[in-house]
N, C-alpha and C positions, 0 to 999 in steps of 0.2 A: 504494500500500500504506500502511495506517495504521501509525504508530509511536507508541507510548505515550510521553508526555512527563513524566508524573508517576504515582505509584502510584494504582490505583483506590481510591476512598474511599466510605464510606457518608455521605451528607449529608442534612440536613433542607432541603428546597427547596419552592418553590411553582412549579407547572407551569401554564403558560398556553397554551391552544390558541385561536387566532383563525382564523376562516374567513369569506371573502367570500360572502355568501348569493347563491344563484341565479347563480353565476358560469358554470356550465356552459351554462345556457340563454342567458345573455347572449353568451357566446363563440360559441355555435352560430348565434345569430340575427343577429349583427352582423358587421361587417367585421373581418378578422383584426388589422389594425393598430390599430383602435379598441379591440378586446378586449385587445391587449397593453398599450396605454396605460392602460386601466382597471386591469389586474392590477398593472402596475408601480407605479401611483400608490397602490394599496391596500397593497401590500407595503412600499413606502417609508414610508407613513404608520404602519403597524403597527410596523415595525422601529425607526423613529425614536422612537416612544413607549416601546418596550421599553428601548432603550439609554439614553433620558433618565433612567430610573429604575434604571439599573445592571443591567439584565437582560441575558441572553445569548440571542441567536437561535440555537437549536440546529439547527433544520431549517426550510427553506423548502419549503412543501408545494404549490406551484403557485398556489393561490388562497388560501393562508393560511400560518400559521407555528406552530412550536412554540418557546416561549421558556421559559427557566429563570431563576429568581431564587433566589440562594443557591448557585449553582454557576457556574464551577468554584471560586470563592472563597465561603466562607460569609458570609451576611448575616443579622444578628440580626432584621432587619425585612423578611425576604424576602416574607412574605405581604402586608404593607402596600405594598411596592413593586409587587408584581404587580397588586394591586387598583387602585392609582393609575394604573399603565400602562394597564390595561383601560379605566378611566374616560376617560383621555386619548384612547385610540383611538376610543371611541364619540363623544366630544365633537367630535373633529376630523373624523370621518367624517360626522357630521350637518352640521357647518359646511361641509364640502366640497360638499354637495349644492347649496348656493346660490351656489357660486363657479364651478363648471365650466360648460361650455356647456349650453344648454337641451337639446340633443339627446343629451348624454352620459348614460350609464346611471347610476342612483343607486348610491351606495356604502353598502351595508348590511352590517354585520359582526355575527357572533355569537361570544361568547367563553365559555370554560369554564376555571375555575381550581380546582385542588386542591393541598393541601399535605401532604407526607409524606416518608418516607425513600426515597431512591433510591441506586443505585450509580452513581457518576460516574467516568468515565474521560476524561482529557484526552489527545487524540491529534493527530498532525500527519500530513497527507498532502501531500507536496510543500511548497509555501509556505503552505498553509492550515492553520489550527488549528481543531480541532473539539472540542466537549464532548459526549460520548456518555453517555446515561443509560439506566438500566434499572430497572424496578420497577413495582409495581401503581399507584403514584401517576400514572404517565404514562397508563396506560389509563383510569383514572377521570377524569382531566382531559379526555381525549378524549371520553369518554362525555358529560360535562357540556356540552361544546361542542355536541355533536349535539342535546342536549335543550334548549339555550337558545333562547329566542325570537329572532327576527331583530331585531337592534339592541339586544340585552340582554347582560348579563354574569351568568352563573350560577356561584356558588361553593359549595363543600362546607361542611358544618358545621365540619370541621377548620380550614379556612381562616378561616371567620367567627370562631371562637373566638380566633384569633391577632390579629384586627383589631377585635374587639368594643370599642365605645366610641370608635373612631377612624374607622370607615367606616359609613355608613348603609346598611342592607340590609333587605329584606322576607323574612320567613320563609315558605317554601313547604311546609314539612312534610317528613316522611321518605318517600323513594321507593325502590323497588327499581331497581337498576341491572343491566342485562343483563350476565351473566358474573361478577357479584360476589355473594357470599353476604351476607345481611342487608340492611337498608335504610340509606340515606345521607341525612342531613339536607341540604336544599338551601336556598340563599338567593339572592335576586336583588339586585344592587347598585343603589343609587340613583345616577343619573347627573347629577343637577342640580348637584352641587358636590363639592369635595374637602375634606370635614370635617376629615380628619386633618392636612391641610397647615397649618391655622391654629389648631387647638386644642392646648393642652399636654397632656402625659400625666398630669399630676397628678390629675385627677378619677378616674382608674382606681384610685387608691390611697387613697381616703378612707373606705372602708367600715368598716375596723376601728379599734380604739382606737390612739392613739399611745403606745407602750410604751417604757419605759426611756430616754427622751430628755429627761427633766426638766431636767437640767443644761444640755444643749445648748440647749433652748428658753429657759431663763433667761439664758444668755449672749447669745443672739440678741436677746432683748427688751432687754437692757442696751444693746446696740449701737443698737437702734432708738430708744431714748431719747436717745442722742447725736445722732441724725439730727434728731429733733424740736427739739433745742437748736440746730440749725443747722450740724451737722458732717456732711459727706458721708462715707459709709462703704461699703466693698465687703466682702462676705462670700463666702467660698468653701467649698462643701461637697464634700469629697473622699470618695469611697467607691465600692465595686464595684457593678456593676449589680444592682438588686434589693434593695439593703441598706436602703433607706428614705429616700433623699434627697428624692424627690418627695413622700413623705408628710409629711416635716418642712416642706418649702416650702409645701405646701397648708395645713397647720395655721397656720404663721406668717402666711401671706398673709391667711387668714380673720381671724385675731386682730388684725392690724395694720389691716386694712380697717375693722374695728369701732372702731378707735382714731382714725380720720380719715385714714389713708393712702390715696392713690390707688395702685392696684396694676396694673401692666402686665406681663403674662406672655406669654412666647414660649418655644418649644422648638426647638432645632436638630435636624435630621434628617440622617442620613448620606446618604440618597438625594439630598439637595439640596446636598451639600458642594462640588459643582463649580460652583455658581452664585455668581458674585462678588457679595459684599455682600448675599446673600440674607437672612441673619439680620438685618442692619441694616435692610433694607427692611421686613421684617415688624415690627421694633420701631418704625420710623417710623409705620407704619400703625396700630399699637396706640396710640401717643402721639396720633395725629391722630383716632383713633376712626373710621376710615373703613371701612365695610362692604365686604368684597371682592367681594360679588356685584353691586355697582353698576357701571354703565358708566364707563369711564375719565373721560369729561368730567364726569359727575356726581360721581365720587370726588374730583376736583379741587375742585369747588365745595364739597362737604361739608368737605374738609380746610381750605379757606380760612375757612369759616364757623366750624368747630370751634376752630381755632387763633386765628382773628381776626387773622392777620398782615397782610392787606391789602397796602398799599404799604410798610409799615414793616418787614415781615419780610424775611429774606434771599431772594435769588433762588436757589431750590433747584436745585442742579446735578444732583440725583437725580431729575429729572422722568422720565428714561428708566428709572431704577431702579424707580420707583414705578408706571410705566405711566400717568402723568397726561397724557402728550403727547410730541411729538417734541422732543428736546433741541435747543438752539441750536447753531450752529457752534462757538461758543466752548467749550461743554461737551464737544463731540465731539473737539475738538483738544487738550484738556488731557492732559498726560502722566499715566500711572497714579497716580503718587505725589501729584500735585496734585489729581487727581479724588478720591482717597481723603481728602485734606485737606479738600476742599470738602464732601464727604459728611459728614465728621466735624463740620465747622462747622455744617451744617444740623441734624444730630442734637443737637449741643450746644445750639443755639438752641431746638429743640423741647423738650428736657428742661428748659431754663430756664423756658419758658412754663408747663409743667405744674407744676413744683415751686414756682413763684411763688404758686400758689393753695393750697399746703399740702404736707406731706411726701409724697414720691413713692417707691414701691418698684418697682424694675425687676427682674423675675425672668427669668433666661436658663437654662433647663434644658438640660443636656447641651451646654454650650458647647464641650466637647471635640469635638463633631461638627460645629461650625460651619465654614464656609468660611474660608480663610486671611485674606482681606481683611476679613471681618467681625471676626475676632479682632484684627487689627491696629487697626482703627478703635476697637473697644471698649476694648482695652488702653490705647491712647493717650488715649481720651476721659476715662477716670476721673480722670486727673491734672488735667483742666481743670474738674472739677465741684466743687472745693473751695469751701466756703462756701455750697453749695446744700443744701437739705433733701432729699437723695437717698440712698436705700439700694439698692445693686445686690447682688443675691443670685444667684450662679452655681453650678451643680452640675457636677461632672465626675468622670471615672474616675481610678483611682489613678495611671495612667501619664501623665496630662496635665501639660504644662509651661506655665506662664504667666509674665508679667512683672510681676505685682503684688507678689510676695514682697518683704519688706523695707521696704515703704512704711508710713507711720504710720497710714494710713486703711484698711489691709487686714488682715483676720483670717481664718485658715483653720481649719475644724473638720472633723476626720476622723470619719466616721460608720462605726463598727465593727459587728460582728455583735451581735445581741441575745443576752443571757444565756439560758441554757437554761430558766429558770423563766418568763421573759417569752415565749419562743417557745412554751412549753406553754400559757400563757394565751392567746396569739394563736391557736393551733390550736383551743383550746377555744371561743374566741369565734366562730371561723369554722365549726366543726363541731358543737359541742354537748357535753353532759355524759353522754350515754348510755353505759352500761357497756361496750357492744360496741366503743367507740372507744378504750379505754384503751391497748391494745397498739399500735394503729394510730398514735395520736398520739405515743406514745413513739418509734416508728420514724420518723415524719415529722420530729420534732424532731431526732432523731439525724442523719438524712440531710441535712436542710436546713442544719444546722450554723450557725445564727444568721442565715440569710438569709431574710427574710420572703417575698420573691418566690418562692424555691424551694419553701417550704412551701405557699404558696397554689396554685402551679401543679401540684404533685404531688397535692394534695388534689382540685383540680378535675378532674384526669385520672381519678381514681378515681370521681368523680361521673359523668363522661361515659362511663366504662366500666361503669356501673351497679353498681359495687362499694359505693357509698354511696347510700342512699336518703334521702328526706325533704327538708326545706327547709333553707336556711342557718340555722346555729345550732341545728338540731335534726335532725342526720343520724344514720343508723344504718348500721353496717358489716354488709354482707350476705355477706362471704366470709371464710373462715379462712385462705386461702392466696393472697391477692391479691398481685400483683407490683407493688411500689412502684417503678415504672419512671420514668426521667427523661423528662419531657414534651418534645415537640419545641420548645416555646418556650424552655426552658432550654438544650437542646442547641444551638439556633441562636445564643443569646447567647454561650455558651462557644466554640462552633465558630468564630464570627467573630473572637474574640480569638486563637484558635490559628492561624487562617489568616493573621493579620497578622504572625506570626513569620517570620523567614527560614527557608528550607527546611531547613537543617541544624539549626537550633534546634528546629523542629517534629519532626524525626526523633528528636532526643534526648528530647523530651517523650513521644513515642510509645513509645520504649524504656522510659521510666520508668513509663508507664501499664501496660505489660505486667508489669513487675516487682512493682508494688504499692508500698505506702509504709509506712515511710520507705524511701528508696533511696539508693544510693551513686553518686556521680559517677564514681568509678573503675570501677565495674562497667559503667556506660553507656559510658564511654570504651573499655573493652575490647570490649564488644559491637559497637561501630561502628568500631573500629580508629582511634580519634582520640586526641589528647593530652588528658590530664585538664584542662589549662588551657582548651582549646577547649570542652570540655563545660561547664566552669564558666561560661564566657561565655554559652553557650546557656541554661543554667539561670537565670542572672541576667536574661536577657531575658524568660524566662517569669515570673520574680518581678515584674519591672516591669509585665508585662501582667496581673498579678493572678491568675495561674494556679497559682503555687507560693508557699508561705510563705517569708518572708525568714528565712534562718538567723540565729541569735543572733550578735551581733558577737563575733568572735574564735573562733567555734565552727566546726569543719569539718563535713563530711557527718555524719549523713545529712540528706537533703532530704526534703520532703514536699509533697504537693498542698495547696493552700489549702482545698479542699473534696473530700470523697470523690466528690461528684458530678462534679467536673472530671475526675478520673481515669476515672470510668465513661464520660463522654462521649468523651474522647480514645481510650480503648480501644475503645469501641463504633463509632467511625468507621473502624476498621481492618477490612479484609477478612480472611477466614479464612487465605488464603495468607500475607498480611502478618503476621498474629499468629503463625502457625507459624514463619515465618522469624525473627521476633524472639525467640520462645521458644528456638529452636535456637541463636541467637546467645548467649542467656543461658547455656544449657547449656555451650556451648563456652568461654565466658568464665570460667565457674566450675568446669568439669569437671576442670581440671588440679590444682585444690587441694581436691578433694572431701573427702578424708579429714581434712585438716588445718584447713580453713577453713569447714566447714559451720556451726559455731557463729557465726562472724563473719558468714556469709551471712544467718543468721537475725537477727542484731543489726541489720544495715544494710538488709536487704531481706527480710522474712519470706517473701514469695512466691518470691523467688529461691532461698531455702533449700529450699522445697518442690519447686521445679524441679530442684534438684540431687538431692534424694532420689529423683526419678523419672528420674534419668539413664539407668538401664538400659533404660527404655522407649523411648529414642531410636531403637533399632534396630527397634522394632515399630511406630513411628508417632510423630506429634507428641505432646508431653505434653498432659495435660488443661489446659483453659484456666482453669477456676475462674471465680468470680464476677467477677473483674476484667476478664476478656476477653469476658464475655457481651455479646451484641448488645443494644442498647437496644430 
């Protein structure tokens, strides 16, 4: 019997269906034992690739599987993970054909991927945990798998838009899908390489002008001049996802490159955070200028020619890390701390070689997503670079903690929301000046609340929904009542932050999302039967995660969400029974003081006040949800 282990939730996920082609014919024509070996090998290969990118195998289907990315825990890059896992499956399946016995049946797989909203239930049956999902996204992914050519990966337009610029794919046009109304855009993934694993995200944010960052750019250029003068410097850009850190880095990199800097750029990815020193390895490759598509032996030759180390350079203990060859016994026998020290020595030497030819800028985007060993190497490395013409620029989220603070060569720059006027200019630059856009742009700016990424994604959702026509910078609004909904890309980013909270803190945040904002910690405590001090701790964790605004020092409640979009995403993840339960808890928490404290309720939580006004409707059914509880 299944037992639910956590409340059902609505989540943005990517669904992957993989199937071994012609397996029925192979099983029927061959020996049962050989057939079993083939199926086991195929399922192991598929499952291993899914789990390598943080996916969850939801079901084994005999000769295939159903995998989820973004569930049971949300992942902001679920579509990218699913595509990389699919590419890995196909690459390994092709490689396996030349390894197995000549008499063995070939391993040919077809894969379909679609991204969308599903209902997720985590359940346990005996000692096994299961992630059960329901929704149209499951059926569409299954249809795509059946439509895919043998040995290919077919993805929907929804998935492609989430990975555009990071994954190479060929457009196949819009097709009718049996059982679904309307046509679905289809794309076939390129299987030659993993473009997203080596390219930074910055190019995706270079289309519009850089607005309201003049002082920040002036400060960064001042620091760059110190580097030219021979002083090593480290810059930290702290800000929430989508606020414009990558855009600033792209602009700075371009300008410094024109001034004679060599720029090496890498980006950390959450799907690779389990790979020890993975970020350091990529930085070494960038410094060596080694193309990743070359064979390992040829990569080693290119590295030696590029760096020119010959016999004078250090014996790189990271040969295994870089895949240049089999490490020696001495390297394998090193304790972890000494291995990291040797890797740090090698990286230090490489940076010295590059900076000797002129000023060097090293960009590490989203260092907060890097593996722990890479962070340790990079944090300790900076102290050893003094006297070199090196500028390290790292970007990270608000809750990231590092060890550079307090050093004379480090400076941190907080990247805050754009002012309303600049957000309006950004929206105009993106959409155009047509009169039909006036009310839409005002609504976009209001809802994005200073976050350029939020504004861009909501606008593109309207384009994909055919609410906006025309070309970029010359759009026209075609609907008077379009729903300015939160796109799945934003919901995934916020959902991933919410799921990193402890379960009790997440429950307090869900109660706050139902109430509206601002909201009272005492009301939430009463709703959940907790002490106010406990709820205060929960809310401070949400503040650290960038989900709630930090209260002014010395000021008690009310609290507020950092963005109205955050509240909408948290509320939208709740199922209807869960929302009704929370509404009833709010009624009970405030019902005893209805006559005396209704004004207070409005002051600390306007939506709670409206809930109390509808107290009499409790006997007739759950209170109306209003816009805060509407599904995304």
